[in-house]
C-alpha positions as CSV (number, residue, x, y, z in Angstrom):
1,X,3.5,5.4,28.8
2,X,0.1,7.0,29.6
3,X,-2.2,4.6,31.4
4,X,-5.7,4.2,30.3
5,X,-8.5,5.1,32.7
6,X,-11.2,2.5,33.3
7,X,-13.9,2.5,30.6
8,X,-17.6,1.7,30.6
9,X,-18.1,-1.9,29.8
10,X,-21.9,-1.8,30.2
11,X,-24.6,0.6,29.3
12,X,-26.1,2.9,31.9
13,X,-28.3,6.0,31.6
14,X,-26.1,8.8,30.4
15,X,-26.2,11.9,32.6
16,X,-26.1,15.0,30.4
17,X,-24.0,18.1,31.3
18,X,-26.7,20.8,31.1
19,X,-24.7,23.4,29.2
20,X,-22.4,21.2,27.2
21,X,-22.9,20.3,23.6
22,X,-23.6,16.5,23.4
23,X,-21.8,14.6,20.7
24,X,-22.3,10.9,19.9
25,X,-19.5,9.1,18.1
26,X,-20.3,5.7,16.7
27,X,-17.3,3.4,16.5
28,X,-14.1,3.3,18.5
29,X,-11.6,2.6,15.7
30,X,-9.2,5.1,14.1
31,X,-12.0,7.3,12.8
32,X,-14.1,7.3,16.0
33,X,-11.2,7.9,18.3
34,X,-10.0,10.7,16.1
35,X,-13.5,12.3,15.9
36,X,-13.6,12.4,19.7
37,X,-10.1,13.6,20.2
38,X,-10.0,16.3,17.5
39,X,-13.5,17.6,18.4
40,X,-12.1,18.6,21.8
41,X,-8.9,19.8,20.3
42,X,-10.6,22.0,17.7
43,X,-12.9,23.5,20.4
44,X,-10.0,24.2,22.7
45,X,-8.0,25.9,19.8
46,X,-10.9,28.4,19.5
47,X,-11.2,28.9,23.3
48,X,-14.6,27.2,23.3
49,X,-16.0,25.0,26.0
50,X,-15.4,21.3,25.7
51,X,-18.2,19.1,24.5
52,X,-19.7,16.1,26.3
53,X,-18.7,13.2,24.0
54,X,-19.9,9.6,24.1
55,X,-18.2,7.0,22.0
56,X,-20.3,3.8,21.4
57,X,-18.5,0.6,20.4
58,X,-20.3,-2.6,19.8
59,X,-17.2,-4.8,20.4
60,X,-15.4,-5.2,23.7
61,X,-12.3,-3.3,22.7
62,X,-11.0,-0.1,21.2
63,X,-9.2,0.1,17.8
64,X,-11.6,-1.2,15.2
65,X,-9.4,-2.8,12.5
66,X,-6.3,-1.9,14.5
67,X,-6.5,-5.2,16.4
68,X,-3.4,-6.7,18.0
69,X,-2.6,-10.2,19.4
70,X,0.2,-12.1,21.0
71,X,1.3,-15.6,21.7
72,X,3.8,-17.0,24.1
73,X,6.6,-19.2,22.6
74,X,9.8,-20.4,24.3
75,X,9.4,-18.0,27.2
76,X,9.0,-14.9,25.0
77,X,6.0,-12.9,23.9
78,X,5.5,-12.6,20.2
79,X,3.3,-9.7,19.1
80,X,1.4,-9.3,15.8
81,X,-1.2,-7.0,14.2
82,X,-4.4,-8.8,13.1
83,X,-5.7,-5.8,11.2
84,X,-4.2,-2.4,10.4
85,X,-0.5,-3.2,10.6
86,X,1.6,-0.2,10.0
87,X,1.9,3.5,9.1
88,X,4.7,5.4,7.4
89,X,7.0,8.2,8.3
90,X,5.0,10.8,6.5
91,X,1.9,10.0,8.5
92,X,2.2,13.1,10.7
93,X,-0.8,12.7,12.9
94,X,-0.1,9.1,14.0
95,X,3.6,9.8,14.6
96,X,2.8,12.9,16.6
97,X,0.2,11.0,18.7
98,X,2.5,8.1,19.4
99,X,5.2,10.6,20.6
100,X,2.6,12.5,22.7
101,X,1.4,9.3,24.4
102,X,4.9,8.1,25.0
103,X,4.4,5.0,22.9
104,X,7.4,3.1,21.4
105,X,7.7,2.9,17.7
106,X,9.6,0.1,16.0
107,X,10.2,-1.0,12.4
108,X,7.3,-3.1,11.2
109,X,6.4,-5.9,12.1
110,X,7.5,-5.2,15.7
111,X,7.2,-8.9,16.7
112,X,9.5,-8.8,19.7
113,X,9.0,-5.3,20.9
114,X,6.4,-4.8,23.6
115,X,7.5,-2.1,26.0
116,X,9.3,1.2,25.9
117,X,12.6,-0.7,26.4
118,X,12.7,-2.0,22.9
119,X,15.4,-4.5,22.0
120,X,16.2,-3.0,18.6
121,X,18.7,-5.6,17.6
122,X,16.2,-8.4,18.1
123,X,13.5,-6.4,16.4
124,X,15.6,-5.7,13.4
125,X,16.2,-9.4,13.0
126,X,12.4,-9.7,12.4
127,X,12.1,-6.7,10.1
128,X,10.5,-7.4,6.7
129,X,13.0,-6.6,3.9
130,X,13.4,-9.4,1.3
131,X,10.5,-10.3,-0.8
132,X,9.6,-12.8,-3.5
133,X,6.8,-13.3,-6.1
134,X,6.1,-17.0,-6.1
135,X,4.2,-18.8,-8.8
136,X,2.6,-21.9,-7.1
137,X,1.5,-23.4,-10.4
138,X,5.1,-23.9,-11.5
139,X,6.7,-23.7,-8.1
140,X,9.2,-21.1,-9.1
141,X,10.3,-17.6,-8.0
142,X,9.1,-15.1,-10.6
143,X,11.3,-12.6,-8.8
144,X,12.9,-12.4,-5.4
145,X,14.9,-9.6,-3.7
146,X,16.9,-9.5,-0.5
147,X,20.4,-10.7,-1.5
148,X,21.8,-7.4,-0.4
149,X,21.8,-3.8,-1.8
150,X,24.3,-4.4,-4.6
151,X,22.9,-7.6,-5.9
152,X,19.3,-6.3,-5.6
153,X,20.3,-3.2,-7.6
154,X,21.9,-5.4,-10.3
155,X,18.8,-7.6,-10.5
156,X,16.5,-4.6,-10.7
157,X,18.6,-3.1,-13.6
158,X,18.6,-6.4,-15.5
159,X,15.0,-7.5,-15.0
160,X,13.3,-4.1,-15.5
161,X,15.8,-2.6,-18.0
162,X,17.0,0.0,-15.6
163,X,15.4,1.9,-12.7
164,X,13.3,4.2,-14.8
165,X,10.0,2.5,-14.0
166,X,10.7,2.5,-10.2
167,X,11.8,6.1,-10.3
168,X,8.7,7.2,-12.2
169,X,6.3,5.3,-9.9
170,X,8.1,6.7,-6.9
171,X,7.6,10.2,-8.2
172,X,3.9,9.6,-8.8
173,X,3.5,8.1,-5.3
174,X,5.4,11.0,-3.8
175,X,3.2,13.5,-5.6
176,X,0.0,11.7,-4.4
177,X,1.3,11.7,-0.8
178,X,2.2,15.4,-0.9
179,X,-1.4,16.2,-2.1
180,X,-2.8,14.2,0.8
181,X,-0.4,16.1,3.2
182,X,-2.1,19.4,2.3
183,X,-4.6,18.5,5.1
184,X,-1.9,19.1,7.7
185,X,-1.6,22.7,6.5
186,X,-5.3,23.1,6.6
187,X,-5.5,22.1,10.2
188,X,-3.2,25.0,11.1
189,X,-5.7,27.5,9.8
190,X,-9.2,27.7,11.3
191,X,-10.9,28.6,8.1
192,X,-9.0,26.5,5.6
193,X,-9.9,23.1,4.3
194,X,-13.5,22.9,5.5
195,X,-15.6,21.2,2.9
196,X,-18.9,19.3,2.8
197,X,-18.3,16.6,0.2
198,X,-15.3,14.4,-0.6
199,X,-15.4,15.7,-4.2
200,X,-14.8,19.2,-2.7
201,X,-11.9,17.7,-0.8
202,X,-10.4,16.5,-4.1
203,X,-10.8,19.8,-5.9
204,X,-7.2,21.1,-5.2
205,X,-5.7,17.6,-5.5
206,X,-5.4,17.0,-9.2
207,X,-3.4,13.7,-9.1
208,X,-5.6,12.1,-6.4
209,X,-8.7,13.2,-8.4
210,X,-7.5,12.0,-11.7
211,X,-6.2,8.7,-10.3
212,X,-9.7,7.8,-9.2
213,X,-10.9,7.5,-12.8
214,X,-8.5,4.8,-13.9
215,X,-7.6,1.3,-12.9
216,X,-3.9,1.1,-11.9
217,X,-3.0,-1.0,-15.0
218,X,-4.8,1.5,-17.3
219,X,-3.1,4.5,-15.6
220,X,0.5,3.1,-15.6
221,X,0.3,1.4,-19.1
222,X,-1.1,4.5,-20.8
223,X,1.1,6.3,-23.4
224,X,1.7,9.2,-21.0
225,X,3.0,6.9,-18.3
226,X,4.6,4.0,-20.2
227,X,5.5,1.7,-17.3
228,X,6.6,-1.8,-18.4
229,X,4.0,-4.5,-17.9
230,X,6.6,-6.7,-16.1
231,X,7.3,-4.0,-13.5
232,X,3.6,-3.4,-13.0
233,X,2.8,-7.1,-12.5
234,X,5.7,-7.8,-10.3
235,X,6.3,-4.7,-8.2
236,X,3.1,-2.5,-8.2
237,X,0.9,-5.6,-8.1
238,X,2.8,-6.9,-5.1
239,X,2.1,-3.7,-3.2
240,X,-1.6,-3.7,-4.1
241,X,-2.1,-7.4,-3.2
242,X,-0.3,-7.0,0.2
243,X,-2.1,-3.7,1.1
244,X,-5.6,-4.2,-0.3
245,X,-5.8,-7.8,-1.7
246,X,-6.7,-6.3,-5.0
247,X,-5.0,-6.6,-8.4
248,X,-3.7,-3.8,-10.6
249,X,-6.3,-4.4,-13.3
250,X,-9.1,-4.0,-10.7
251,X,-7.9,-1.4,-8.2
252,X,-7.9,2.3,-8.9
253,X,-4.6,4.1,-9.7
254,X,-5.0,6.0,-6.4
255,X,-5.1,2.7,-4.5
256,X,-1.9,1.7,-6.3
257,X,-0.2,5.1,-5.4
258,X,-1.1,4.6,-1.7
259,X,0.0,0.9,-1.8
260,X,3.4,2.0,-3.0
261,X,3.9,4.7,-0.4
262,X,5.7,2.4,2.1
263,X,8.2,1.3,-0.6
264,X,10.3,4.4,-0.2
265,X,9.5,5.3,3.4
266,X,9.9,3.7,6.8
267,X,7.1,1.5,8.0
268,X,6.3,1.7,11.7
269,X,4.2,-0.2,14.2
270,X,3.6,0.7,17.9
271,X,5.3,-1.7,20.3
272,X,2.5,-3.8,21.8
273,X,-0.2,-2.8,19.3
274,X,-1.3,0.1,17.2
275,X,-4.7,0.2,19.0
276,X,-2.9,2.0,21.9
277,X,-2.9,5.2,19.9
278,X,-6.7,5.2,19.6
279,X,-7.3,4.1,23.2
280,X,-5.2,7.0,24.4
281,X,-7.0,9.4,22.1
282,X,-10.4,8.6,23.6
283,X,-9.0,8.7,27.1
284,X,-7.3,12.0,26.7
285,X,-10.0,13.7,24.7
286,X,-11.7,13.2,27.1
287,X,-14.7,11.1,26.0
288,X,-17.0,8.6,27.7
289,X,-16.5,5.2,26.2
290,X,-19.2,2.6,26.1
291,X,-18.0,-0.8,25.0
292,X,-20.3,-3.8,24.2
293,X,-22.9,-1.2,23.2
294,X,-24.7,-1.3,19.8
295,X,-26.4,1.7,18.2
296,X,-29.5,0.3,16.7
297,X,-31.2,3.5,15.3
298,X,-30.6,7.2,14.7
299,X,-33.7,9.4,14.2
300,X,-34.7,13.0,14.7
301,X,-36.0,13.6,18.2
302,X,-39.7,14.2,18.8
303,X,-40.9,17.8,18.7
304,X,-40.1,19.6,22.0
305,X,-36.9,17.7,22.7
306,X,-33.9,19.6,24.0
307,X,-31.6,18.0,21.5
308,X,-32.4,17.2,17.9
309,X,-31.3,13.5,17.5
310,X,-32.3,10.4,19.3
311,X,-30.1,7.3,19.5
312,X,-31.5,3.9,20.4
313,X,-28.6,1.9,22.0
314,X,-28.5,-1.6,23.3
315,X,-25.9,-3.2,25.7
316,X,-24.8,-6.8,25.5
317,X,-27.2,-7.7,28.3
318,X,-30.1,-6.5,26.1
319,X,-30.9,-3.3,27.9
320,X,-32.2,-0.7,25.5
321,X,-32.4,3.0,26.1
322,X,-32.8,6.2,24.0
323,X,-30.5,9.1,24.4
324,X,-30.5,12.5,22.8
325,X,-27.6,14.4,21.2
326,X,-26.8,17.6,19.3
327,X,-24.3,16.0,16.9
328,X,-24.0,12.4,15.7
329,X,-20.8,11.3,14.1
330,X,-20.9,7.9,12.4
331,X,-17.3,6.7,12.4
332,X,-17.9,3.1,11.4
333,X,-18.6,1.6,7.9
334,X,-22.4,2.0,7.5
335,X,-22.7,-0.9,5.1
336,X,-21.4,-3.2,7.8
337,X,-22.9,-1.5,10.9
338,X,-26.5,-2.6,10.8
339,X,-27.7,0.8,12.0
340,X,-31.1,2.3,10.8
341,X,-30.2,5.9,10.0
342,X,-33.0,8.4,9.3
343,X,-35.4,5.8,7.9
344,X,-32.7,4.5,5.5
345,X,-32.9,7.5,3.2
346,X,-29.2,7.3,2.5
347,X,-28.7,3.6,2.3
348,X,-27.9,3.5,-1.5
349,X,-25.6,6.6,-1.2
350,X,-23.4,5.0,1.4
351,X,-23.2,1.5,-0.2
352,X,-19.8,0.1,-0.6
353,X,-18.4,-3.4,-1.3
354,X,-15.9,-4.5,1.3
355,X,-13.2,-7.2,0.8
356,X,-13.8,-10.2,2.9
357,X,-10.5,-11.7,3.9
358,X,-9.0,-14.4,6.1
359,X,-5.9,-13.6,8.2
360,X,-4.1,-16.7,9.6
361,X,-1.3,-16.6,12.1
362,X,0.6,-19.8,12.8
363,X,3.7,-21.1,14.4
364,X,5.1,-24.1,12.5
365,X,7.6,-25.5,10.1
366,X,7.0,-24.7,6.5
367,X,6.9,-27.6,4.1
368,X,10.2,-28.5,2.4
369,X,8.4,-28.9,-1.0
370,X,6.2,-25.8,-0.8
371,X,8.8,-23.4,-2.2
372,X,11.7,-24.0,-4.6
373,X,14.7,-25.6,-2.9
374,X,17.7,-23.5,-2.2
375,X,18.4,-20.4,-0.2
376,X,16.6,-19.1,2.8
377,X,13.1,-17.8,2.3
378,X,12.2,-14.2,1.7
379,X,10.3,-12.5,4.5
380,X,7.4,-11.5,2.3
381,X,6.1,-14.0,-0.3
382,X,3.3,-12.9,-2.7
383,X,1.6,-14.9,-5.3
384,X,1.2,-13.4,-8.8
385,X,-1.9,-11.3,-9.7
386,X,-5.1,-13.3,-10.3
387,X,-3.7,-16.1,-8.1
388,X,-5.6,-16.9,-4.9
389,X,-4.3,-20.4,-4.0
390,X,-2.9,-21.3,-1.6
391,X,-2.8,-17.6,-0.4
392,X,-2.4,-14.0,-1.5
393,X,0.6,-13.3,0.6
394,X,2.7,-14.8,3.4
395,X,4.8,-12.8,5.8
396,X,7.4,-14.4,8.0
397,X,7.1,-12.3,11.1
398,X,9.8,-14.1,13.0
399,X,12.2,-17.0,12.6
400,X,12.1,-18.9,15.9
401,X,15.1,-21.2,15.6
402,X,17.0,-20.1,18.7
403,X,20.5,-20.7,17.1
404,X,19.9,-18.3,14.2
405,X,17.0,-15.9,13.8
406,X,17.9,-15.3,10.2
407,X,17.3,-18.9,9.1
408,X,13.6,-19.5,8.3
409,X,13.5,-22.6,6.1
410,X,14.3,-25.4,8.5
411,X,12.9,-24.3,11.9
412,X,9.7,-23.0,13.3
413,X,8.5,-19.6,12.1
414,X,5.7,-17.2,13.0
415,X,3.8,-16.3,9.9
416,X,0.9,-14.0,8.8
417,X,-1.1,-15.2,5.8
418,X,-3.7,-13.3,3.8
419,X,-6.2,-15.4,1.8
420,X,-9.7,-15.1,0.3
421,X,-10.8,-18.5,1.8
422,X,-9.9,-20.4,4.9
423,X,-6.3,-21.6,4.8
424,X,-5.5,-25.3,4.4
425,X,-2.6,-25.4,6.9
426,X,-1.4,-28.7,5.6
427,X,-0.6,-27.1,2.2
428,X,1.8,-24.7,3.9
429,X,3.2,-26.5,7.0
430,X,4.7,-29.9,7.7
431,X,3.9,-29.3,11.4
432,X,1.9,-26.6,13.3
433,X,2.3,-25.8,17.0
434,X,-0.3,-23.0,17.2
435,X,-2.6,-21.0,14.9
436,X,-5.2,-18.4,15.0
437,X,-7.6,-17.3,12.2
438,X,-9.3,-13.8,11.9
439,X,-11.9,-12.9,9.4
440,X,-12.3,-9.2,8.3
441,X,-14.4,-7.1,6.1
442,X,-11.1,-5.2,5.8
443,X,-11.5,-2.3,3.4
444,X,-13.6,-1.3,0.4
445,X,-12.9,-2.5,-3.1
446,X,-11.1,0.6,-4.4
447,X,-12.8,0.5,-7.8
448,X,-12.3,3.4,-10.3
449,X,-15.0,6.1,-10.2
450,X,-16.0,5.6,-13.8
451,X,-15.6,1.8,-14.0
452,X,-17.7,-1.0,-12.7
453,X,-16.0,-4.3,-11.9
454,X,-16.4,-7.2,-14.3
455,X,-17.1,-10.6,-12.8
456,X,-14.1,-12.8,-11.9
457,X,-14.7,-14.7,-15.2
458,X,-15.0,-11.6,-17.3
459,X,-11.7,-9.7,-17.9
460,X,-13.3,-7.0,-20.1
461,X,-12.9,-3.4,-19.1
462,X,-16.6,-2.5,-18.9
463,X,-16.9,1.2,-18.2
464,X,-20.0,2.7,-16.6
465,X,-19.7,6.5,-17.0
466,X,-21.3,8.6,-14.4
467,X,-20.8,6.2,-11.5
468,X,-21.9,7.6,-8.1
469,X,-19.8,10.0,-6.1
470,X,-18.3,9.0,-2.8
471,X,-20.7,8.6,0.1
472,X,-22.0,11.9,1.5
473,X,-20.5,13.5,4.6
474,X,-23.7,15.3,5.7
475,X,-26.5,12.9,6.2
476,X,-28.8,15.4,8.0
477,X,-28.5,18.9,9.4
478,X,-31.0,20.9,11.4
479,X,-28.8,23.9,12.3
480,X,-25.3,25.0,13.2
481,X,-23.4,22.3,15.0
482,X,-26.5,20.0,14.9
483,X,-26.6,17.2,12.4
484,X,-25.6,13.6,11.4
485,X,-22.2,13.3,9.7
486,X,-20.5,10.3,8.2
487,X,-16.7,9.9,8.3
488,X,-16.1,6.5,6.5
489,X,-17.0,7.6,3.0
490,X,-13.4,8.6,2.5
491,X,-12.6,4.9,2.7
492,X,-14.0,4.5,-0.8
493,X,-11.1,6.7,-2.1
494,X,-8.4,4.9,-0.1
495,X,-8.1,3.4,3.3
496,X,-5.3,3.7,5.8
497,X,-5.2,4.5,9.6
498,X,-3.8,7.9,8.9
499,X,-6.4,8.8,6.3
500,X,-9.1,7.8,8.8
501,X,-7.7,10.2,11.4
502,X,-7.5,13.0,8.8
503,X,-11.0,12.3,7.5
504,X,-12.4,12.4,11.1
505,X,-10.7,15.7,11.8
506,X,-12.0,17.3,8.6
507,X,-15.5,16.1,9.4
508,X,-15.5,17.3,12.9
509,X,-14.4,20.8,11.7
510,X,-17.4,20.8,9.3
511,X,-19.8,19.5,11.9
512,X,-18.8,21.9,14.7
513,X,-18.2,25.1,12.7
514,X,-19.7,24.7,9.2
515,X,-18.2,26.0,6.0
516,X,-18.9,29.7,6.7
517,X,-16.8,30.2,9.8
């Protein structure tokens, strides 16, 4: 495994390399790490000198929403992802990077794997497979899978009148993924795929573009699609609630396509935490990393300055300095960042509503009366759409009964629970040995482009034609390779770790070389 070099934990005056282009990257998550890494890679591919890159991160760690944790239990270390949890086999950049950095991959959720010497048998025992949709109002399983391939196939045939709905949704999902994968071809051509708006990005991707204009329910229930409502509510809705905590009558059809991508692909995690990919990217770029450092303001530099943009940055000890850069790459969600950018002239254009969620991890014994009596529990339990109590979904990451890792009902388990409000542990557990709660503004509400959301008490489909386009990429530009660029606007289309790495690479190509290369 590649070891990380020491990083700057406090702010000091930055010494500029006289001839190098200076680039400031704000945010050390997937987008920020990728911006730094691919900036140097794209320059190297063209035999150009490397840039002097500084990555500013207001927290004390790298990874952004890729945030891992662990807990010791019975002399073993249990690992879990607090934020961005997994990526799929078709995510070429993340897979290639994990291999390059000699990081071990394991089947999600990777609870027991923590080194390159992965105990795959133990890890497979914790792999999420079986799932159930549980109605807490009637305490019954609406549907549950995981009895084995044959019985699950029979149940699917009976409940959904065949496999036509699943096959059709899979084809739509595959088509959406293939359109997204066009970016990988673009990156192999210096002049291909350089665009200045996200609408331009969508021009040669008809399914992605069309799917942004419909809610998932509207899209799949339309006469041209004809998916059964039961399948939509029980299968597609399960995926959108687990991935984005949004229901099929609210989320865009594109959000549903992306949510279903893992259904027919392998879901991976990095042993010991997905954040390691992004830490290695910053380290190997190379880039200078400044943790515990907040960017307060971005403005044009005064006349006569050597570099066009001035950043006011503050360390956690309150020290404030101003540094000057040629390029500024904002790779953090501006609505949440608290940065004054160019006198706030773009504030309305970058606005986005983020889902506020609670993620609770706990080790305990699940109440006997919580779920219907009978067989062992599914590893993934999701409540029906429009249900928020007691949770949106519960994932059993590991069964900790030493005699039998497969038995989850009677012994202690490690669980991960998504909810819109703080979890009442007593509603779920008869006893709790340990718990940890994490709050996130996790991802934007993936609303359709031509539809505004109704209130929670209003189920009408209120359309507002001509809704704003995605946030701009170019916030300011004063010349070639000199400007302020925003990566995270792509999150309003869909949000994954891989899409953030792809967005950052596209934006860096535009920022460094422009559209007319």
